[in-house]
N, C-alpha and C positions, 0 to 999 in steps of 0.2 A: 034206850037208844031207837029209833026207828029207822029199820033200812029197806030200803025200796031198790030191790034189782032190774034192771030196766035194759032196755037194747041201747047198745052205744050207738053214736048220732055226734054228726059233725062241732054242731055246740060243745061238745066233751071234749075236744081236739087238745085245748091246752092243758086241760086237768091230766087225760091219760100220759100225754109227754112226760107234765113233770113227774105224776107216779112212775112212772114206767122208767126215767132217765134216775130217780134218786135210788127206787129199790133195785135196778139192778148195780148202780155204781154202789150199792152199801153188799151185794152180794160178793163182787168182785174187787175190793178196795183193798184187798191185801197180795191179788193174784197178778193182776196184771198194772202195767205203770198207767200215771196220771197221764201220759199223752194218750195214751191207749184207749184208756176208759173217754175221754173228751173225744176221742175222733170215732169210738162206735156210741156213744150218747148223740152227736152230730148228726152219725146216718142214720140210725134207726128210729131215734124218739126226735127229730123236727119237726115241726107244725106242718109241713107239708106231706113227708112222710106218713104220719101216724093220720092225719086227714083223708089219705090215700085209703088207705088200711083200713079206715071204718069204712069209708064209702062201697070197699070190695069186698066187706065182710070180715075180716081178719080179725078186727076187735070186735067181739059181739056183746060183752056186755059190760056193765060198770053195777055200782054198786054207788046208791045216794045216800047220804046222811045229811040232815039238815039242809039240803039244797045244794049239798058240796059232794063231788065224786070223791069215794073214798076206796075206789079199788076197782080194777080191771081185770079182766080176762078174754083170749082170744085163740083161733086157730080155728081148725077145717075138718070137715070129713074128707080125708085125702085120696081113701080108694074105700069101696064099698065094704063097709064093717067098721073102720078104723078111725076113730077121735083121736086128731092131733093138738096139744094145746101148745099152742106157741110163746104166748106170753099170760103171765097170768102175776099180776100186783096190787098188794094192798098199802095203802096210805102207814107209813108206822105210827101216826097218832092212831091208828084204827086197827092195830093189829090184834091179834086175841080177841075178837069181841065175835067170831064166828062171820063175820062179812068174806072172808075165803072159802068157809065149806058153803055160805049160801051162792057166792058166785060160781065155785066149781060145780053145785046142784043143778042150776039154771042151764050152766053148760051141757052139764051132760045130758040133762034131759032134753034141751034140744037136737043132739048127736043121736040121741036112742032114736027120736023122731023120725031121723034122717036113714035108719039104717044102721046106727054103728053098735058094732058088739065089744069093742075092743077099744084100751084108751092107753096112749103114749103120752107121756110129757118126757122132754128136754131138761136135766136138772143139773147146775155149775155143780161141779165136784166139789165138795167141803160145803154147800149150802146150808147152813146151821138152820134158816126158816123154811126154804120148799122141802128137803127131805125127810126131814119128821112128819111137814105137812101130810105130803102124800103116802109116808109108810103108813100113817094113822088111818087114812080112808080106802086103805088096802092095796096100795101099789106095790109092786114087787120091782127090784132092780134087774134089767136084764141086760144080760153080758157085762161088759165091762167101759161100756161107754159111756153112764150115766143116764140112761133112760130106762124111765120107769114104765111100768106096765099094768094094767088091772081089765078083769073082764067086767064088762059093764051088760046092766039087763034092766028091762022096763019094770 
């Protein structure tokens, strides 16, 4: 499988919206009501919002496999030295193939260039995909609020 990690661009809007909507709903399927899930997806992952977030640099990278968007990651350097992962999903057809690792590596390298020395990710409690992924990459839970943290160096 040939995977390319590229900057997120407006032409990726529909795919990012689809991947994030499905990924988030899979994460919370037994936690939140169907009504809440629909409202949340409509708010955060509608095409207009995703497009604006791409343009504003929130969605930073996508993974491309066979000309298809297979995953995305986004976030910011929120203050000097702090990298924040806001969104990170891989299409379930491509999970467990190294795409998440490649996305995280590209995202982290970019944030190190911007001066980040620590990285945070908020993870839904009980997230059976996200928590093991982050832990295997050196993140540790910080406090009781489902924030995961690691130091990053160049």
